C-alpha positions in Angstrom: 46.9 -8.0 11.8 45.6 -11.6 11.8 43.1 -10.6 14.1 41.8 -7.8 11.6 41.7 -10.3 8.7 39.8 -12.9 10.7 37.2 -10.1 11.9 36.6 -8.9 8.2 36.3 -12.6 7.1 33.6 -13.4 9.8 31.9 -9.9 8.7 32.0 -10.9 4.9 30.4 -14.3 5.8 27.9 -13.0 8.3 26.8 -10.7 5.4 26.5 -13.5 2.8 24.5 -15.6 5.3 22.2 -13.1 5.9 21.9 -12.1 2.3 21.2 -15.9 1.6 18.4 -16.0 4.3 16.7 -12.9 3.2 17.1 -13.1 -0.7 14.4 -14.3 -3.0 13.5 -17.8 -3.1 12.7 -19.9 -6.2 10.3 -22.7 -5.8 10.6 -25.8 -7.9 7.1 -27.1 -8.4 8.0 -30.6 -9.6 5.5 -33.2 -10.1 5.5 -34.3 -6.4 4.7 -30.9 -5.3 2.1 -30.0 -7.9 -0.2 -32.5 -6.8 -0.2 -30.9 -3.4 -0.6 -27.3 -4.3 -3.4 -27.1 -2.0 -0.8 -27.0 0.8 0.2 -23.7 -0.5 -3.4 -22.4 -0.3 -5.2 -20.8 2.7 -8.6 -20.0 3.0 -10.0 -17.7 5.7 -13.2 -18.6 7.2 -15.6 -15.7 6.3 -18.6 -16.7 8.5 -19.7 -13.3 10.2 -19.0 -12.9 13.8 -20.8 -9.9 15.5 -18.5 -7.5 17.8 -20.4 -5.0 19.8 -19.5 -2.4 22.3 -20.8 1.0 23.7 -19.9 2.7 20.5 -20.4 0.2 17.5 -21.3 -3.0 16.5 -20.2 -4.8 13.3 -19.5 -8.1 11.8 -16.0 -9.5 10.9 -14.8 -12.8 9.4 -14.5 -15.8 12.0 -11.2 -16.6 10.4 -9.7 -13.4 11.7 -8.1 -13.1 15.2 -8.5 -9.8 17.4 -5.1 -9.1 17.9 -5.4 -5.8 20.0 -7.8 -3.2 21.2 -5.3 -0.6 22.2 -6.1 3.2 21.6 -4.1 4.6 18.8 -4.3 8.2 19.4 -5.4 10.5 22.2 -8.7 11.3 20.2 -9.5 7.3 19.9 -12.3 6.0 22.0 -12.5 2.6 20.5 -10.0 0.5 18.3 -9.9 -3.1 16.9 -7.2 -4.7 15.0 -7.9 -8.0 13.6 -5.5 -10.4 11.6 -5.5 -13.2 9.4 -2.9 -15.5 7.6 -2.9 -16.1 4.0 -0.2 -16.1 1.4 0.3 -12.5 2.8 -1.5 -11.4 6.1 -4.6 -9.5 6.2 -5.0 -6.5 8.5 -8.3 -5.1 9.4 -8.1 -2.1 11.6 -11.0 -0.2 13.0 -10.6 3.3 15.0 -13.3 5.3 16.5 -12.4 8.7 17.2 -13.7 11.9 18.3 -13.9 14.9 15.6 -15.3 18.0 17.5 -16.8 19.6 14.5 -18.0 16.3 13.1 -16.3 16.9 9.8 -14.3 14.3 8.0 -11.8 16.8 6.9 -10.6 16.9 10.4 -9.0 13.5 10.0 -5.4 13.6 9.0 -5.5 10.2 7.3 -8.3 11.3 5.0 -6.7 14.7 4.3 -3.3 12.9 3.2 -5.2 10.6 0.8 -7.4 13.4 -0.5 -4.4 15.6 -1.0 -2.7 12.5 -3.0 -5.1 11.6 -5.7 -2.3 9.9 -8.0 -1.8 7.6 -5.1 -5.6 7.2 -3.7 -8.8 7.2 -5.4 -12.0 8.3 -3.7 -15.7 7.0 -4.2 -18.5 7.7 -2.0 -21.1 4.9 -1.3 -24.5 4.7 0.4 -24.1 1.9 3.1 -27.5 1.5 5.3 -28.8 4.9 4.1 -25.5 6.6 5.2 -22.7 8.2 2.9 -19.4 6.5 3.4 -16.3 7.8 1.8 -13.9 5.0 0.5 -10.2 5.6 -0.3 -8.5 3.1 -2.5 -4.5 2.6 -2.3 -4.1 2.8 -6.5 -0.3 1.5 -5.9 -0.9 -1.7 -4.1 -0.5 -4.0 -6.9 -2.5 -7.1 -7.0 -3.6 -6.9 -3.2 -6.3 -5.0 -1.4 -6.0 -1.8 0.3 -9.2 0.3 1.1 -10.2 2.8 4.0 -13.6 3.8 4.6 -14.5 6.9 6.8 -17.8 6.9 8.7 -19.0 10.0 10.3 -21.6 10.0 13.0 -22.0 13.4 14.6 -19.0 14.0 16.7 -17.6 10.4 15.8 -15.6 9.2 13.1 -15.0 5.6 12.2 -12.0 4.7 10.2 -12.2 1.1 8.7 -9.0 0.0 6.9 -8.5 -3.4 5.4 -5.0 -4.5 3.9 -4.3 -7.8 2.4 -3.5 -10.1 -0.3 -5.2 -13.5 -0.7 -4.2 -16.6 -2.8 -7.9 -16.5 -4.1 -7.7 -12.9 -5.4 -9.5 -9.8 -4.0 -12.8 -11.4 -3.7 -12.6 -12.7 -0.1 -11.1 -9.4 1.2 -13.9 -7.5 -0.9 -16.4 -9.6 0.8 -14.7 -8.8 4.4 -14.7 -5.0 3.6 -18.3 -5.1 2.5 -19.3 -7.4 5.6 -17.9 -4.8 7.9 -19.6 -2.0 6.3 -23.0 -3.5 5.4 -23.5 -4.6 9.5 -22.0 -1.5 10.7 -24.2 0.1 13.4 -23.7 3.1 15.7 -24.8 2.4 19.4 
């Protein structure tokens, strides 16, 4: 009986500790920390860096790190995942895949977004003389979540940027436009 009570006390203690570690935090910005608020601000270097391979060429910000180039699906021929740390992380994912009929409607990612207009809004822009479909996540709050679809014959590029920045969405929009404006199929 004593062993059962001891186990219950340990479990309750672990739950309380876990809750304290993972619960919301409040920060007291007293006068000593207000003067050093710049320590809480991040700034990602937006200097363009060129990335090229046998499929595509594009610019991305110097402040982002290439995390992986692992192929995400059997139709993928090229993949890039870049990350950066701000107040929240930025994630720039680029996937080049084959679409045998060359139709955007063959993309399950696009179809899902198109079939859920309450969650995603669609717009079409002309970038470097080509039509680009852009889907925006309407439920992402103050952050940034956009996916661009670029079709080139039997290839589809899906460019996704997700993040939140201490300086607002401006730096993220600059990054998204940097990739799209510099995009070239090889």
